VOLUMNU-233836 format. One record per residue (C-alpha): x, y, z; residue in one letter; residue number from 0. Coordinates in nm, 4 decimals. Layout:
<vexdrens>
- X,Y,Z,residu,num
- X,Y,Z,A,NUM
...
</vexdrens>
This chain:
<vexdrens>
- X,Y,Z,residu,num
- 5.3361,23.3865,24.2266,X,0
- 5.5606,23.5246,24.4989,X,1
- 5.5099,23.8992,24.5449,X,2
- 5.6947,23.9642,24.8712,X,3
- 6.0726,23.9599,24.8686,X,4
- 6.2652,23.8329,25.1660,X,5
- 6.5499,24.0357,25.3133,X,6
- 6.8159,23.8628,25.1051,X,7
- 6.6274,23.9110,24.7773,X,8
- 6.5475,24.2725,24.8615,X,9
- 6.9164,24.3408,24.9286,X,10
- 7.0129,24.1897,24.5916,X,11
- 6.7497,24.3933,24.4036,X,12
- 6.8458,24.7182,24.5799,X,13
- 7.2152,24.6521,24.5160,X,14
- 7.1517,24.5790,24.1475,X,15
- 6.9565,24.9034,24.1009,X,16
- 7.2201,25.1015,24.2908,X,17
- 7.4932,24.9603,24.0652,X,18
- 7.2875,25.0375,23.7537,X,19
- 7.2505,25.4027,23.8582,X,20
- 7.6222,25.4212,23.9406,X,21
- 7.7225,25.2678,23.6058,X,22
- 7.4828,25.4338,23.3627,X,23
- 7.3457,25.7675,23.4844,X,24
- 7.6561,25.9860,23.4893,X,25
- 7.5094,26.2944,23.3207,X,26
- 7.1810,26.3138,23.5111,X,27
- 7.2363,26.5909,23.7634,X,28
- 7.0642,26.7597,24.0550,X,29
- 7.1811,27.1215,24.0894,X,30
- 7.5013,27.0397,23.8936,X,31
- 7.5733,26.7383,24.1140,X,32
- 7.5713,26.3973,23.9473,X,33
- 7.2806,26.1967,24.0808,X,34
- 7.4852,25.8769,24.1204,X,35
- 7.7545,26.0541,24.3247,X,36
- 7.4892,26.2295,24.5336,X,37
- 7.3225,25.8960,24.6040,X,38
- 7.6548,25.7462,24.7142,X,39
- 7.7301,26.0417,24.9438,X,40
- 7.3813,26.0193,25.0965,X,41
- 7.4674,25.6620,25.1953,X,42
- 7.7705,25.7811,25.3936,X,43
- 7.5839,25.8601,25.7215,X,44
- 7.4179,25.5171,25.7062,X,45
- 7.7557,25.3478,25.6616,X,46
- 7.9154,25.5476,25.9429,X,47
- 7.6327,25.4513,26.1771,X,48
- 7.6034,25.0830,26.0878,X,49
- 7.9502,24.9653,25.9887,X,50
- 8.1776,24.8932,26.2824,X,51
- 8.4836,24.7709,26.0919,X,52
- 8.6428,24.8675,25.7619,X,53
- 8.8871,24.6883,25.5385,X,54
- 9.2276,24.8431,25.6025,X,55
- 9.2790,24.9194,25.2332,X,56
- 8.9670,25.1363,25.2336,X,57
- 9.1222,25.3364,25.5181,X,58
- 9.4510,25.3636,25.3271,X,59
- 9.2649,25.4949,25.0209,X,60
- 9.0800,25.7483,25.2372,X,61
- 9.4098,25.8736,25.3810,X,62
- 9.5526,25.8907,25.0297,X,63
- 9.2626,26.1048,24.9031,X,64
- 9.3028,26.3350,25.2055,X,65
- 9.6724,26.3666,25.1201,X,66
- 9.5855,26.4727,24.7640,X,67
- 9.3486,26.7432,24.8901,X,68
- 9.5849,26.8782,25.1565,X,69
- 9.8837,26.9034,24.9211,X,70
- 9.6635,27.0730,24.6597,X,71
- 9.5396,27.3358,24.9070,X,72
- 9.8993,27.4121,25.0032,X,73
- 10.0110,27.4288,24.6392,X,74
- 9.7264,27.6576,24.5360,X,75
- 9.8797,27.9363,24.7435,X,76
- 10.1695,27.9409,24.4961,X,77
- 9.9672,27.8654,24.1819,X,78
- 9.8713,28.1030,23.8997,X,79
- 9.5371,28.0303,23.7347,X,80
- 9.4839,28.1108,23.3660,X,81
- 9.1075,28.1280,23.3391,X,82
- 8.8302,28.3847,23.3618,X,83
- 8.7366,28.2896,23.7164,X,84
- 8.4319,28.5191,23.7209,X,85
- 8.2719,28.3099,23.4453,X,86
- 8.2910,27.9901,23.6512,X,87
- 8.0310,27.8402,23.8805,X,88
- 8.1324,27.8165,24.2443,X,89
- 8.2120,27.4444,24.2147,X,90
- 8.4722,27.5105,23.9422,X,91
- 8.6616,27.7914,24.1112,X,92
- 9.0077,27.7302,24.2637,X,93
- 8.9973,27.5330,24.5892,X,94
- 8.6295,27.4490,24.5348,X,95
- 8.7085,27.2340,24.2296,X,96
- 8.9626,27.0427,24.4400,X,97
- 8.7092,26.9912,24.7193,X,98
- 8.4563,26.8830,24.4567,X,99
- 8.7019,26.6267,24.3147,X,100
- 8.7783,26.5074,24.6677,X,101
- 8.4078,26.4534,24.7397,X,102
- 8.3762,26.2637,24.4110,X,103
- 8.6583,26.0355,24.5225,X,104
- 8.4883,25.9916,24.8603,X,105
- 8.1681,25.8900,24.6796,X,106
- 8.3759,25.6302,24.4914,X,107
- 8.5116,25.5013,24.8207,X,108
- 8.1585,25.4823,24.9628,X,109
- 8.0544,25.2801,24.6579,X,110
- 8.3541,25.0502,24.7108,X,111
- 8.2446,24.9851,25.0696,X,112
- 7.8839,24.9239,24.9597,X,113
- 8.0010,24.6673,24.7033,X,114
- 8.2383,24.4997,24.9486,X,115
- 7.9879,24.4813,25.2348,X,116
- 7.6892,24.3838,25.0195,X,117
- 7.8761,24.1036,24.8422,X,118
- 7.9890,23.9653,25.1787,X,119
- 7.6371,23.9948,25.3243,X,120
- 7.4754,23.8194,25.0279,X,121
- 7.7341,23.5428,25.0239,X,122
- 7.6788,23.4893,25.3966,X,123
- 7.3141,23.4363,25.3012,X,124
- 7.3912,23.1710,25.0367,X,125
- 7.3914,23.3986,24.7304,X,126
- 7.6924,23.3113,24.5152,X,127
- 7.9255,23.5686,24.3657,X,128
- 7.8216,23.4559,24.0174,X,129
- 7.4552,23.5250,24.0943,X,130
- 7.5401,23.8695,24.2357,X,131
- 7.7480,23.9772,23.9350,X,132
- 7.5010,23.8313,23.6855,X,133
- 7.2173,24.0204,23.8516,X,134
- 7.4097,24.3455,23.7971,X,135
- 7.4958,24.2463,23.4396,X,136
- 7.1383,24.1486,23.3544,X,137
- 6.9880,24.4896,23.4342,X,138
- 7.2622,24.6612,23.2342,X,139
- 7.1999,24.4149,22.9497,X,140
- 6.8317,24.5120,22.9383,X,141
- 6.9317,24.8778,22.9316,X,142
- 7.1752,24.8027,22.6480,X,143
- 6.8866,24.6480,22.4519,X,144
- 6.6862,24.9661,22.5105,X,145
- 6.9778,25.1727,22.3743,X,146
- 7.0019,24.9462,22.0689,X,147
- 6.6333,24.9769,21.9819,X,148
- 6.6348,25.3514,22.0509,X,149
- 6.9360,25.3913,21.8207,X,150
- 6.7544,25.1980,21.5499,X,151
- 6.4615,25.4416,21.5657,X,152
- 6.6984,25.7368,21.5300,X,153
- 6.8943,25.5782,21.2442,X,154
- 6.5689,25.5048,21.0597,X,155
- 6.4536,25.8637,21.1157,X,156
- 6.1461,25.7460,21.3041,X,157
- 6.2547,25.9836,21.5803,X,158
- 6.4582,26.3010,21.5299,X,159
- 6.8061,26.2821,21.6803,X,160
- 6.7913,26.6590,21.7390,X,161
- 6.5473,26.5999,22.0228,X,162
- 6.7509,26.3185,22.1778,X,163
- 6.9852,26.3180,22.4747,X,164
- 7.1224,25.9667,22.4177,X,165
- 7.2455,26.0111,22.0588,X,166
- 7.4081,26.3051,21.8799,X,167
- 7.5527,26.4230,21.5493,X,168
- 7.9330,26.4254,21.5414,X,169
- 7.9477,26.6288,21.2174,X,170
- 7.7014,26.9194,21.2601,X,171
- 7.9104,27.1256,21.0175,X,172
- 7.8317,26.8859,20.7284,X,173
- 7.5043,26.8596,20.5328,X,174
- 7.4749,26.4905,20.6273,X,175
- 7.4742,26.3757,20.9877,X,176
- 7.6888,26.1117,21.1587,X,177
- 7.5130,25.9691,21.4633,X,178
- 7.6963,25.8528,21.7725,X,179
- 7.5432,25.6873,22.0770,X,180
- 7.6302,25.8336,22.4168,X,181
- 7.3528,25.7143,22.6494,X,182
- 7.3662,25.9186,22.9675,X,183
- 7.7352,25.9991,22.9306,X,184
- 7.8822,26.3241,22.8023,X,185
- 7.9896,26.1547,22.4766,X,186
- 8.0281,25.8170,22.3103,X,187
- 8.3853,25.7367,22.4161,X,188
- 8.3199,25.7017,22.7914,X,189
- 7.9962,25.5118,22.7258,X,190
- 8.1816,25.2586,22.5111,X,191
- 8.4532,25.2193,22.7727,X,192
- 8.1907,25.1508,23.0392,X,193
- 8.0353,24.8781,22.8224,X,194
- 8.3846,24.7370,22.7680,X,195
- 8.4038,24.7158,23.1480,X,196
- 8.0718,24.5264,23.1485,X,197
- 8.2044,24.2925,22.8782,X,198
- 8.5160,24.2198,23.0851,X,199
- 8.3025,24.1734,23.3971,X,200
- 8.0870,23.9205,23.2130,X,201
- 8.3948,23.7146,23.1239,X,202
- 8.4750,23.6781,23.4945,X,203
- 8.1644,23.4714,23.5665,X,204
- 8.0255,23.3589,23.2301,X,205
- 8.2000,23.1226,22.9928,X,206
- 7.9178,23.1655,22.7411,X,207
- 7.6464,23.4367,22.7519,X,208
- 7.7334,23.5177,22.3904,X,209
- 7.4213,23.7291,22.3336,X,210
- 7.4969,23.9502,22.6312,X,211
- 7.8582,24.0015,22.5282,X,212
- 7.7594,24.0656,22.1656,X,213
- 7.5108,24.3344,22.2678,X,214
- 7.7757,24.5046,22.4820,X,215
- 8.0127,24.5061,22.1818,X,216
- 7.7387,24.6491,21.9573,X,217
- 7.6941,24.9372,22.2020,X,218
- 8.0699,25.0012,22.1914,X,219
- 8.0551,25.0151,21.8107,X,220
- 7.7522,25.2473,21.8079,X,221
- 7.9327,25.4698,22.0578,X,222
- 8.2334,25.4715,21.8209,X,223
- 8.4537,25.4218,22.1248,X,224
- 8.8111,25.3475,22.0205,X,225
- 8.9153,25.3020,22.3825,X,226
- 8.6279,25.0577,22.4365,X,227
- 8.7314,24.8512,22.1337,X,228
- 9.0939,24.8419,22.2479,X,229
- 8.9861,24.7451,22.6019,X,230
- 8.7873,24.4448,22.4740,X,231
- 9.0672,24.3428,22.2385,X,232
- 9.3308,24.3809,22.5092,X,233
- 9.1319,24.1816,22.7630,X,234
- 9.0587,23.8969,22.5212,X,235
- 9.4253,23.8889,22.4159,X,236
- 9.5339,23.8665,22.7789,X,237
- 9.2884,23.5858,22.8559,X,238
- 9.4026,23.3938,22.5481,X,239
- 9.7655,23.4341,22.6530,X,240
- 9.6899,23.3246,23.0104,X,241
- 9.5468,22.9921,22.8951,X,242
- 9.9042,22.8868,22.8224,X,243
- 10.0628,23.0296,23.1384,X,244
- 10.1517,22.6827,23.2729,X,245
- 10.3448,22.5837,22.9569,X,246
- 10.6687,22.7814,22.9484,X,247
- 10.7628,22.7436,22.5824,X,248
- 10.4067,22.7818,22.4515,X,249
- 10.3533,23.0836,22.6782,X,250
- 10.6339,23.2749,22.5088,X,251
- 10.5286,23.1655,22.1603,X,252
- 10.1707,23.2833,22.2198,X,253
- 10.2995,23.6094,22.3681,X,254
- 10.5116,23.6774,22.0591,X,255
- 10.2115,23.6036,21.8362,X,256
- 9.9418,23.7876,22.0321,X,257
- 10.1310,24.1073,22.1190,X,258
- 10.2073,24.2180,21.7597,X,259
- 9.8489,24.1435,21.6515,X,260
- 9.7092,24.3407,21.9463,X,261
- 9.9404,24.6365,21.8801,X,262
- 9.8651,24.6373,21.5069,X,263
- 9.4863,24.6301,21.5529,X,264
- 9.5062,24.8932,21.8292,X,265
- 9.7119,25.1135,21.5981,X,266
- 9.4509,25.0771,21.3234,X,267
- 9.1682,25.1600,21.5643,X,268
- 9.3490,25.4687,21.6945,X,269
- 9.4998,25.5702,21.3591,X,270
- 9.3011,25.8943,21.3527,X,271
- 9.4784,26.0143,21.6670,X,272
- 9.8164,25.9043,21.5328,X,273
- 9.7704,26.0949,21.2049,X,274
- 9.6487,26.4052,21.3889,X,275
- 9.9491,26.4037,21.6229,X,276
- 10.1960,26.3503,21.3375,X,277
- 10.0593,26.6531,21.1522,X,278
- 9.9601,26.8530,21.4584,X,279
- 10.1350,27.1798,21.3675,X,280
- 9.9869,27.1844,21.0178,X,281
- 9.6432,27.0861,21.1440,X,282
- 9.6632,27.3637,21.4014,X,283
- 9.7044,27.6206,21.1232,X,284
- 9.3963,27.4890,20.9432,X,285
- 9.1800,27.4154,21.2487,X,286
- 9.2771,27.6799,21.5008,X,287
- 8.9200,27.7076,21.6306,X,288
- 8.8311,27.3381,21.6135,X,289
- 8.7668,27.2341,21.9746,X,290
- 8.8226,26.8661,21.8942,X,291
- 9.1844,26.9572,21.8167,X,292
- 9.2694,27.2314,22.0675,X,293
- 9.0831,27.0717,22.3595,X,294
- 9.0514,26.7247,22.5056,X,295
- 9.2830,26.4274,22.4585,X,296
- 9.4761,26.5499,22.1526,X,297
- 9.5701,26.8828,22.3105,X,298
- 9.6443,26.7148,22.6442,X,299
- 9.9035,26.4880,22.4821,X,300
- 10.0935,26.8053,22.3924,X,301
- 10.0246,26.9957,22.7162,X,302
- 10.0558,26.7236,22.9823,X,303
- 10.4310,26.6494,22.9444,X,304
- 10.5099,27.0168,23.0086,X,305
- 10.2916,27.0162,23.3193,X,306
- 10.4662,26.7076,23.4553,X,307
- 10.8092,26.8524,23.3712,X,308
- 10.7363,27.1764,23.5592,X,309
- 10.5552,27.0126,23.8543,X,310
- 10.7094,26.6647,23.8774,X,311
- 10.6647,26.5801,24.2452,X,312
- 10.3178,26.6991,24.3494,X,313
- 10.1653,26.7950,24.0144,X,314
- 9.9444,27.0941,23.9375,X,315
- 9.6839,27.0117,24.2016,X,316
- 9.3691,26.8019,24.2277,X,317
- 9.1144,26.9158,23.9658,X,318
- 9.3308,27.2075,23.8498,X,319
- 9.3983,27.0984,23.4901,X,320
- 9.1333,27.3221,23.3337,X,321
- 9.2371,27.6189,23.5477,X,322
- 9.6037,27.6141,23.4466,X,323
- 9.6108,27.4577,23.0972,X,324
- 9.6063,27.8049,22.9315,X,325
- 9.9459,27.8884,23.0828,X,326
- 10.1591,28.0055,22.7833,X,327
- 10.4412,27.7836,22.9098,X,328
- 10.2224,27.4793,22.8415,X,329
- 10.0497,27.5825,22.5179,X,330
- 10.3579,27.6008,22.2939,X,331
- 10.1789,27.7841,22.0123,X,332
- 9.8302,27.6476,22.0726,X,333
- 9.5555,27.9057,22.1291,X,334
- 9.4054,27.9413,22.4784,X,335
- 9.0503,27.8105,22.5130,X,336
- 8.7480,27.9591,22.6846,X,337
- 8.5672,27.6327,22.7607,X,338
- 8.6153,27.3920,23.0491,X,339
- 8.8684,27.1379,22.9273,X,340
- 8.9560,26.7926,23.0576,X,341
- 9.2626,26.5905,22.9529,X,342
- 9.0845,26.2648,22.8656,X,343
- 9.4051,26.0687,22.9208,X,344
- 9.2701,25.8325,23.1842,X,345
- 9.2683,25.8241,23.5614,X,346
- 9.6277,25.7117,23.6097,X,347
- 9.7786,25.9681,23.3708,X,348
- 9.5573,26.2450,23.5120,X,349
- 9.6767,26.1446,23.8582,X,350
- 10.0365,26.1892,23.7407,X,351
- 9.9534,26.5316,23.5924,X,352
- 9.7534,26.6654,23.8863,X,353
- 9.9295,26.4967,24.1792,X,354
- 10.2759,26.4302,24.0448,X,355
- 10.5096,26.1370,24.0783,X,356
- 10.4389,26.1141,24.4518,X,357
- 10.0600,26.0885,24.4113,X,358
- 10.0910,25.8497,24.1172,X,359
- 10.3431,25.6242,24.2936,X,360
- 10.1414,25.6096,24.6159,X,361
- 9.8269,25.5050,24.4299,X,362
- 10.0068,25.2381,24.2259,X,363
- 10.1628,25.1131,24.5502,X,364
- 9.8172,25.0835,24.7106,X,365
- 9.6829,24.8930,24.4092,X,366
- 9.9855,24.6652,24.4196,X,367
- 9.9337,24.5970,24.7913,X,368
- 9.5684,24.5039,24.7290,X,369
- 9.6742,24.2846,24.4374,X,370
- 9.9509,24.1163,24.6374,X,371
- 9.7181,24.0532,24.9318,X,372
- 9.4167,23.9116,24.7425,X,373
- 9.5233,23.7932,24.3955,X,374
- 9.7010,23.4743,24.5168,X,375
- 9.3718,23.3542,24.6663,X,376
- 9.1337,23.4660,24.3936,X,377
- 9.1489,23.4922,24.0171,X,378
- 8.8413,23.7146,24.0375,X,379
- 9.0282,23.9598,24.2624,X,380
- 9.3300,23.9427,24.0336,X,381
- 9.1247,24.0091,23.7221,X,382
- 8.9173,24.2834,23.8860,X,383
- 9.2285,24.4867,23.9662,X,384
- 9.3730,24.4283,23.6192,X,385
- 9.0483,24.5433,23.4529,X,386
- 9.0507,24.8504,23.6806,X,387
- 9.4003,24.9435,23.5585,X,388
- 9.3128,24.8679,23.1941,X,389
- 9.0041,25.0921,23.1969,X,390
- 9.1916,25.3732,23.3747,X,391
- 9.4801,25.3590,23.1276,X,392
- 9.2424,25.3847,22.8326,X,393
- 9.0731,25.7060,22.9380,X,394
- 8.8327,25.6807,23.2304,X,395
- 8.8849,25.9155,23.5240,X,396
- 8.9214,25.7903,23.8809,X,397
- 8.6066,25.9719,23.9919,X,398
- 8.3789,25.7513,23.7798,X,399
- 8.1919,25.5269,24.0218,X,400
- 8.1672,25.2134,23.8109,X,401
- 8.5376,25.1273,23.8099,X,402
- 8.5313,25.1161,24.1912,X,403
- 8.2908,24.8249,24.1685,X,404
- 8.6043,24.6312,24.0717,X,405
- 8.7953,24.7366,24.3840,X,406
- 8.5008,24.6409,24.6062,X,407
- 8.4830,24.3089,24.4223,X,408
- 8.8570,24.2510,24.4629,X,409
- 8.8327,24.3066,24.8390,X,410
- 8.5327,24.0723,24.8722,X,411
- 8.6099,23.7909,24.6262,X,412
- 8.8851,23.5923,24.8052,X,413
- 8.6400,23.4269,25.0437,X,414
- 8.4580,23.2461,24.7604,X,415
- 8.7134,22.9681,24.7179,X,416
- 8.4858,22.7281,24.5294,X,417
- 8.3758,23.0036,24.2889,X,418
- 8.7345,23.0991,24.2162,X,419
- 8.8157,22.7384,24.1317,X,420
- 8.5292,22.7403,23.8802,X,421
- 8.6531,23.0697,23.7397,X,422
- 9.0045,22.9296,23.6969,X,423
- 8.8773,22.6209,23.5154,X,424
- 8.6870,22.8362,23.2656,X,425
</vexdrens>
């Protein structure tokens, strides 16, 4: 039995573990700093010392993030903050929260470079892209199995959920409990969306692997992630539609059949939000202190349009949502909140809120340039960027490391011509 790994195998193992930490361990912190972001930032000196050239789109993204920080610092001089600043930790105070968000984005960029460079290095050493991605998927699959078995123990009352960090009760105010899986995320929604990302990633390189994909879907269901369900449904609908892209008449027929079905099922999945928004004023009277109503995504749908209307060009500033959301001009009858609130509307919408039309347009332009440069040569690059946009639209924030795996993959994939041919045939 071989016990010593060669350099190529060691690189693949280290990369797989690094990706696992970046994907899964978002709520494990060291002095209030996420361990996966800290690990990425600690790699920065190594990259600066060893990497002599960078992909130009990485440099463009770095300049873009610097632009967001600089414009925010300038704006903050004219900004009024509606929060008890003395109650905040140093990292959440004005200016510091923007620097913190900037460093999170830098950690994402570092992760992008690690993915891009490692994939190229491994491929240069005869490790195919399919093997690389499947190695990452396999470790996450084993972790998903662990979550499934752990959930089973909690559902059977073998272990008490009250002592758990990976599962929680969504109805503590009722005599009976309703368990929801969250893993090492803050709640179930983001966990489910991350496993939807893994499901989509699996479809890029695996025509079958039905067990793996089924387990990922089970995790999404246990996490009760509406966004995760819609992401899987949307991606499968798109892939089904694309099978007929070379037949003009059939392409339009399939589109007219698939789109209504997708919209109907998505509406049913998200019906709770729709009902809440339709009866928001009445619900506000009955649930004035219910944080699930006056904070998070539901409240942000009401607050965000006013923010964009009042700060259309440059937004309210990077990371400033929680600091300004209690402005009476935004609340429109809603009570102010004491807790730290996040919009939950996804990275692209949050970018529009915090950095305005200019920040939003610049980022979309950069994504489009990457897509235009690499997609014609690689279906994997094309799909990676589309999955990135899908996940961001459905609720994940730009500072989550795992979505940047897709950008690193998009930058690296075009060289694998024979693998892209296989991908297209599947």
